[in-house]
VOLOFI-331885 format. One record per residue (C-alpha): residue number from 1; residue in three letters; x, y, z. Coordinates in steps of 0.2 Angstrom, whole numbers, plus 5000, padded with zeros to 4 digits. Example, Ala and Ser with C-alpha at 12.3 -4.5 7.8 and 13.67 -1.06 7.14 Angstrom:
<rs>
(1,"ala",(5062,4978,5039));
(2,"ser",(5068,4995,5036));
</rs>
This chain:
<rs>
(1,"met",(4427,4272,5104));
(2,"asn",(4415,4262,5096));
(3,"ile",(4398,4256,5108));
(4,"gln",(4402,4237,5101));
(5,"gly",(4421,4239,5109));
(6,"his",(4413,4241,5130));
(7,"pro",(4416,4227,5139));
(8,"gln",(4403,4213,5141));
(9,"gln",(4385,4223,5143));
(10,"ser",(4368,4215,5149));
(11,"asn",(4350,4221,5149));
(12,"leu",(4342,4213,5166));
(13,"asn",(4322,4213,5160));
(14,"ser",(4314,4205,5176));
(15,"ala",(4301,4215,5188));
(16,"leu",(4312,4231,5185));
(17,"asn",(4306,4239,5169));
(18,"ser",(4288,4233,5171));
(19,"lys",(4273,4243,5164));
(20,"gln",(4255,4241,5174));
(21,"his",(4244,4250,5163));
(22,"cys",(4233,4241,5152));
(23,"ala",(4218,4252,5140));
(24,"gln",(4202,4244,5144));
(25,"pro",(4192,4252,5128));
(26,"ala",(4175,4243,5131));
(27,"thr",(4171,4254,5146));
(28,"thr",(4180,4269,5137));
(29,"val",(4172,4270,5119));
(30,"ser",(4154,4269,5124));
(31,"ala",(4156,4287,5129));
(32,"phe",(4160,4291,5112));
(33,"ser",(4149,4289,5095));
(34,"thr",(4165,4283,5085));
(35,"gln",(4181,4278,5086));
(36,"gln",(4187,4294,5076));
(37,"asp",(4178,4305,5089));
(38,"leu",(4189,4294,5104));
(39,"ala",(4205,4297,5092));
(40,"lys",(4202,4316,5092));
(41,"thr",(4197,4319,5109));
(42,"leu",(4213,4309,5116));
(43,"ser",(4225,4316,5104));
(44,"ile",(4220,4334,5110));
(45,"gln",(4221,4326,5129));
(46,"leu",(4237,4319,5126));
(47,"arg",(4246,4333,5115));
(48,"lys",(4242,4346,5129));
(49,"ala",(4248,4335,5143));
(50,"val",(4266,4331,5134));
(51,"leu",(4269,4350,5133));
(52,"glu",(4263,4353,5151));
(53,"ile",(4275,4341,5157));
(54,"ala",(4288,4346,5145));
(55,"gly",(4284,4365,5153));
(56,"cys",(4283,4372,5135));
(57,"asn",(4276,4388,5128));
(58,"asn",(4264,4390,5115));
(59,"gln",(4278,4391,5103));
(60,"trp",(4280,4371,5103));
(61,"ser",(4267,4358,5096));
(62,"ala",(4267,4339,5101));
(63,"ile",(4264,4328,5086));
(64,"pro",(4261,4310,5090));
(65,"leu",(4266,4297,5078));
(66,"gln",(4262,4277,5077));
(67,"gly",(4277,4266,5085));
(68,"ser",(4291,4266,5096));
(69,"gly",(4305,4279,5101));
(70,"ile",(4315,4280,5086));
(71,"phe",(4301,4282,5074));
(72,"ala",(4303,4299,5083));
(73,"val",(4319,4301,5080));
(74,"glu",(4319,4296,5063));
(75,"ala",(4303,4308,5058));
(76,"met",(4311,4322,5068));
(77,"leu",(4328,4320,5057));
(78,"cys",(4318,4318,5041));
(79,"ser",(4307,4332,5042));
(80,"leu",(4316,4345,5051));
(81,"leu",(4334,4345,5041));
(82,"ser",(4334,4354,5023));
(83,"pro",(4345,4347,5009));
(84,"thr",(4357,4362,5013));
(85,"asp",(4357,4358,5032));
(86,"his",(4373,4350,5040));
(87,"leu",(4370,4339,5056));
(88,"leu",(4384,4337,5069));
(89,"ile",(4379,4321,5078));
(90,"val",(4388,4319,5094));
(91,"glu",(4390,4301,5097));
(92,"asn",(4394,4294,5114));
(93,"gly",(4383,4277,5112));
(94,"val",(4370,4266,5102));
(95,"ser",(4356,4281,5105));
(96,"ala",(4367,4294,5094));
(97,"ser",(4374,4280,5082));
(98,"arg",(4357,4275,5077));
(99,"met",(4354,4293,5070));
(100,"ala",(4369,4293,5060));
(101,"glu",(4362,4276,5053));
(102,"ile",(4346,4287,5049));
(103,"cys",(4355,4300,5041));
(104,"tyr",(4365,4289,5030));
(105,"ile",(4350,4280,5025));
(106,"his",(4340,4295,5019));
(107,"his",(4355,4303,5012));
(108,"ile",(4356,4318,5026));
(109,"arg",(4371,4327,5025));
(110,"tyr",(4379,4324,5043));
(111,"ser",(4396,4322,5053));
(112,"ile",(4400,4313,5068));
(113,"leu",(4408,4317,5082));
(114,"lys",(4415,4299,5090));
(115,"leu",(4416,4303,5109));
(116,"asp",(4421,4291,5126));
(117,"thr",(4404,4280,5129));
(118,"leu",(4410,4278,5147));
(119,"arg",(4408,4300,5150));
(120,"gly",(4395,4311,5147));
(121,"ile",(4399,4323,5132));
(122,"glu",(4412,4334,5132));
(123,"leu",(4408,4351,5126));
(124,"ala",(4425,4357,5122));
(125,"gln",(4427,4345,5110));
(126,"val",(4411,4350,5102));
(127,"ala",(4417,4367,5099));
(128,"ala",(4434,4363,5094));
(129,"val",(4422,4355,5081));
(130,"leu",(4412,4370,5077));
(131,"asp",(4427,4381,5076));
(132,"gln",(4434,4371,5062));
(133,"asp",(4417,4369,5052));
(134,"ser",(4406,4384,5049));
(135,"ser",(4397,4375,5039));
(136,"ile",(4386,4365,5054));
(137,"thr",(4369,4372,5056));
(138,"his",(4361,4358,5067));
(139,"leu",(4368,4348,5081));
(140,"ala",(4360,4330,5087));
(141,"ala",(4363,4320,5104));
(142,"ala",(4355,4310,5117));
(143,"his",(4349,4315,5132));
(144,"phe",(4354,4299,5142));
(145,"glu",(4363,4285,5133));
(146,"ala",(4352,4271,5139));
(147,"ser",(4365,4257,5133));
(148,"leu",(4377,4259,5147));
(149,"gly",(4369,4272,5158));
(150,"val",(4378,4289,5153));
(151,"lys",(4368,4305,5156));
(152,"asn",(4375,4320,5143));
(153,"asp",(4375,4338,5147));
(154,"ile",(4360,4345,5134));
(155,"asp",(4357,4362,5142));
(156,"gly",(4377,4364,5140));
(157,"leu",(4375,4360,5121));
(158,"ala",(4360,4370,5121));
(159,"arg",(4371,4386,5123));
(160,"leu",(4384,4380,5114));
(161,"ala",(4372,4379,5099));
(162,"val",(4368,4395,5103));
(163,"gln",(4384,4402,5104));
(164,"tyr",(4389,4394,5087));
(165,"gly",(4372,4400,5078));
(166,"cys",(4366,4381,5077));
(167,"arg",(4349,4373,5081));
(168,"leu",(4347,4357,5094));
(169,"leu",(4338,4340,5090));
(170,"val",(4338,4329,5106));
(171,"asp",(4333,4311,5110));
(172,"val",(4323,4311,5127));
(173,"ile",(4316,4294,5126));
(174,"ser",(4325,4290,5142));
(175,"thr",(4322,4304,5152));
(176,"phe",(4307,4313,5146));
(177,"gly",(4296,4316,5163));
(178,"val",(4311,4311,5175));
(179,"leu",(4326,4323,5168));
(180,"pro",(4322,4343,5165));
(181,"leu",(4326,4350,5149));
(182,"asn",(4327,4368,5146));
(183,"phe",(4313,4371,5132));
(184,"ala",(4316,4391,5134));
(185,"ser",(4333,4388,5125));
(186,"pro",(4332,4397,5108));
(187,"ala",(4343,4384,5100));
(188,"leu",(4331,4370,5105));
(189,"ala",(4322,4365,5089));
(190,"ala",(4314,4347,5093));
(191,"val",(4315,4332,5104));
(192,"ala",(4309,4314,5102));
(193,"leu",(4301,4303,5116));
(194,"ser",(4291,4288,5118));
(195,"ala",(4274,4284,5128));
(196,"ser",(4283,4271,5139));
(197,"gln",(4300,4272,5147));
(198,"cys",(4298,4288,5162));
(199,"leu",(4279,4288,5160));
(200,"his",(4276,4271,5162));
(201,"gly",(4264,4268,5146));
(202,"val",(4264,4257,5135));
(203,"pro",(4274,4254,5119));
(204,"gly",(4267,4260,5103));
(205,"met",(4266,4277,5104));
(206,"ala",(4280,4290,5102));
(207,"phe",(4279,4310,5099));
(208,"val",(4291,4325,5092));
(209,"leu",(4291,4342,5102));
(210,"val",(4294,4353,5089));
(211,"cys",(4297,4372,5090));
(212,"lys",(4281,4378,5077));
(213,"asn",(4294,4388,5068));
(214,"glu",(4302,4375,5062));
(215,"leu",(4286,4369,5055));
(216,"thr",(4285,4382,5043));
(217,"gln",(4303,4379,5033));
(218,"lys",(4299,4372,5017));
(219,"thr",(4309,4355,5020));
(220,"pro",(4304,4342,5005));
(221,"pro",(4298,4326,5012));
(222,"arg",(4309,4311,5014));
(223,"thr",(4297,4298,5021));
(224,"phe",(4279,4296,5017));
(225,"ser",(4271,4289,5035));
(226,"leu",(4286,4299,5045));
(227,"asp",(4281,4315,5037));
(228,"leu",(4279,4328,5052));
(229,"lys",(4273,4342,5043));
(230,"ala",(4262,4331,5035));
(231,"gln",(4256,4324,5052));
(232,"tyr",(4255,4341,5060));
(233,"arg",(4243,4348,5045));
(234,"ala",(4232,4335,5048));
(235,"leu",(4230,4338,5066));
(236,"lys",(4228,4355,5063));
(237,"ser",(4214,4354,5050));
(238,"asp",(4201,4342,5057));
(239,"gly",(4212,4335,5072));
(240,"gln",(4214,4318,5064));
(241,"trp",(4230,4307,5061));
(242,"arg",(4234,4304,5045));
(243,"phe",(4234,4284,5047));
(244,"thr",(4225,4273,5059));
(245,"pro",(4229,4280,5076));
(246,"pro",(4235,4265,5090));
(247,"leu",(4218,4270,5100));
(248,"gln",(4222,4256,5114));
(249,"val",(4240,4263,5116));
(250,"met",(4233,4281,5119));
(251,"leu",(4220,4275,5132));
(252,"ala",(4233,4268,5142));
(253,"leu",(4247,4284,5140));
(254,"lys",(4230,4294,5146));
(255,"gln",(4229,4283,5160));
(256,"ala",(4248,4283,5164));
(257,"ile",(4248,4303,5162));
(258,"asp",(4234,4304,5175));
(259,"asp",(4243,4293,5188));
(260,"tyr",(4259,4301,5184));
(261,"arg",(4249,4319,5190));
(262,"leu",(4241,4311,5203));
(263,"gln",(4259,4306,5211));
(264,"gly",(4267,4320,5210));
(265,"gly",(4272,4322,5192));
(266,"arg",(4292,4324,5189));
(267,"glu",(4299,4329,5204));
(268,"ala",(4289,4316,5213));
(269,"arg",(4295,4303,5199));
(270,"phe",(4313,4308,5200));
(271,"gln",(4314,4305,5217));
(272,"leu",(4305,4290,5218));
(273,"tyr",(4319,4281,5204));
(274,"cys",(4333,4290,5216));
(275,"gln",(4325,4280,5229));
(276,"arg",(4325,4265,5220));
(277,"met",(4342,4267,5212));
(278,"ile",(4351,4270,5231));
(279,"his",(4344,4253,5236));
(280,"leu",(4348,4244,5223));
(281,"leu",(4367,4249,5221));
(282,"lys",(4368,4248,5241));
(283,"gly",(4362,4230,5239));
(284,"met",(4373,4228,5224));
(285,"ala",(4389,4235,5232));
(286,"ala",(4387,4223,5247));
(287,"leu",(4387,4210,5235));
(288,"gly",(4406,4217,5226));
(289,"phe",(4397,4229,5212));
(290,"gln",(4399,4243,5207));
(291,"pro",(4395,4256,5193));
(292,"leu",(4404,4256,5178));
(293,"ile",(4401,4274,5175));
(294,"glu",(4408,4287,5185));
(295,"pro",(4393,4295,5197));
(296,"gln",(4393,4314,5188));
(297,"tyr",(4388,4306,5172));
(298,"cys",(4375,4293,5182));
(299,"ala",(4356,4297,5182));
(300,"pro",(4343,4286,5192));
(301,"leu",(4336,4276,5176));
(302,"phe",(4349,4264,5170));
(303,"val",(4365,4257,5180));
(304,"thr",(4380,4246,5172));
(305,"leu",(4387,4235,5185));
(306,"val",(4404,4227,5186));
(307,"gly",(4413,4215,5199));
(308,"cys",(4425,4221,5210));
(309,"arg",(4443,4217,5208));
(310,"gly",(4445,4199,5214));
(311,"gln",(4427,4197,5212));
(312,"his",(4425,4179,5202));
(313,"phe",(4410,4178,5191));
(314,"ala",(4404,4179,5173));
(315,"thr",(4389,4186,5167));
(316,"ser",(4383,4171,5155));
(317,"lys",(4383,4160,5171));
(318,"leu",(4373,4172,5180));
(319,"ser",(4362,4173,5167));
(320,"glu",(4359,4156,5167));
(321,"cys",(4356,4155,5185));
(322,"leu",(4343,4170,5185));
(323,"leu",(4332,4162,5171));
(324,"pro",(4323,4149,5184));
(325,"arg",(4320,4163,5193));
(326,"gln",(4311,4172,5179));
(327,"leu",(4327,4185,5178));
(328,"ala",(4335,4187,5160));
(329,"leu",(4350,4196,5157));
(330,"ser",(4353,4201,5138));
(331,"ile",(4371,4199,5134));
(332,"ile",(4383,4207,5123));
(333,"ser",(4400,4196,5123));
(334,"asn",(4415,4209,5121));
(335,"gly",(4427,4207,5136));
(336,"val",(4425,4212,5154));
(337,"asp",(4408,4206,5163));
(338,"thr",(4393,4218,5166));
(339,"phe",(4377,4220,5167));
(340,"arg",(4364,4233,5167));
(341,"ile",(4348,4236,5177));
(342,"gly",(4334,4249,5176));
(343,"val",(4323,4256,5189));
(344,"gln",(4310,4262,5178));
(345,"gly",(4290,4256,5178));
(346,"glu",(4281,4250,5191));
(347,"val",(4294,4242,5203));
(348,"ser",(4294,4241,5221));
(349,"leu",(4308,4240,5234));
(350,"asn",(4301,4223,5237));
(351,"asp",(4305,4217,5220));
(352,"ile",(4323,4225,5221));
(353,"asp",(4327,4214,5236));
(354,"asp",(4321,4201,5227));
(355,"leu",(4333,4203,5214));
(356,"leu",(4346,4205,5225));
(357,"thr",(4343,4190,5232));
(358,"ala",(4344,4179,5217));
(359,"val",(4361,4188,5211));
(360,"arg",(4367,4185,5228));
(361,"asp",(4362,4166,5228));
(362,"cys",(4370,4164,5209));
(363,"thr",(4385,4174,5213));
(364,"ser",(4388,4165,5229));
(365,"gln",(4388,4147,5220));
(366,"gln",(4399,4152,5206));
(367,"gln",(4413,4159,5221));
(368,"leu",(4410,4144,5227));
(369,"asn",(4413,4134,5210));
(370,"his",(4428,4145,5207));
(371,"leu",(4437,4139,5224));
(372,"ser",(4434,4120,5222));
(373,"gln",(4444,4122,5205));
(374,"met",(4459,4130,5213));
(375,"pro",(4473,4120,5214));
(376,"ser",(4476,4113,5232));
(377,"gly",(4493,4116,5241));
</rs>
């Protein structure tokens, strides 16, 4: 099922998903003689911190990159797959479909298993493909398809990869720091993540966590600036990035990770997101909205909501009504009205209450308009 065929979906960009950490280099840089010294120190600190959050052992390396999470995904695929490898992309959403685009552009050998976008990965279907094609050497998937809010069983996929002798590459952009992942799996080769999302940093920096054995494989580079192995060698040689590091983003991430630790780490953040999501869902249920995705495939990150039967509202009208309140819906028009809300970032329960009040006011007005247009008698 193609993702564009999904019912009308939206992304609520409001106080929900806001980030608060801003770097203050004027007070921080003064402790270092040069920006190179600062970049080197921050790189060491951040690489170590990210590995600790992941729960990796010393067989893993965190390789930082400039750019958003998709930069890390592209670097991972381009740098770790050889010309003789065959990648099976397990696709049930936009994140995995982007992997396929990357492989197509860079002439990486790949196949796609398209699955239901409203459900998590069906391992039996993956196994059926692996039974039919023994040339497959790698699997790739997203831990969480944020487009609709679908969680995938990556640990189950890793066990399947072990069974069939495959390596596993994972997009954990939307989950890193909140949802656990078994880095002890012998199949797991690398994961791509972002400095923002669950870590509450700012956009502009990404990481690929790589099993060091993968870095010894002699794979010809497909890109110049996204060459993971070249970046790894540079950092190992003198602690410096190959190209200008995003210092302000690094400073912001350092502060965000310090806060993350002080607040209790992964389990505390998971519980915080659960509290927010429960509060949001209770409020939306009272307004006549319910999750589109079944509970077993959900995570307290993003949720796609749909009006209950008999509910009369239009997402386009809801978007128009919310805009003056500084709440924006990004709409893809394709059938049934749905919208997506995230609870990541610096969000309070009061923020969620403000959102619920705004949605209540707007949908109540739509209901009144609908009733007024019904024929009398």
